[in-house]
C-alpha positions, 0 to 999 in steps of 0.5 A: 545496513540498508540490507537490514531496511530490504529484509524488515520490508520483506518481513512486512508483507507477513502484516495487514496493509493496514498497519502498513505507513504509506509516507514509510513505505513512499520514502523507502521507493523514492531512495531506492529508487534515487540511489539506484540512480545515482550508484550507477551514474557515479565513477567508479558504479557500485554495483553492490549499493545498486542492489540493495537500492534496486531492492528497497525501492522493490519492496517499497513499491509492492509494500505500497501497491497492497496500502493502496489496493487495501484502501480502493476495497475499505471503499468499495466495502464502505460504498457498499455497506451504504448501499445496503443502509439505503436499500433497508431503510426502503425496504421499511419505508415500503413495509410501513406504507403497504401497513398504513 
């Protein structure tokens, strides 16, 4: 059943980053990392379960990275828009002072 989670996570690579849930992907990442470790310390070692959890963690890390990169790009874009609005405002003020 966990392989289905991995496949769904991989299919989400095609979705835009703004439609992904950081909380959900952080939970998948954490689950994958914790259970991968657990599968390797129990006796007998369960390598198949460790593999699926490893891939689950990898998918989660990739998705979280995409979300963080998107959020950073949005912040940068908002800063640039704010700077552009300020420049337009200053230009309007300069024009009105020259006209006076």
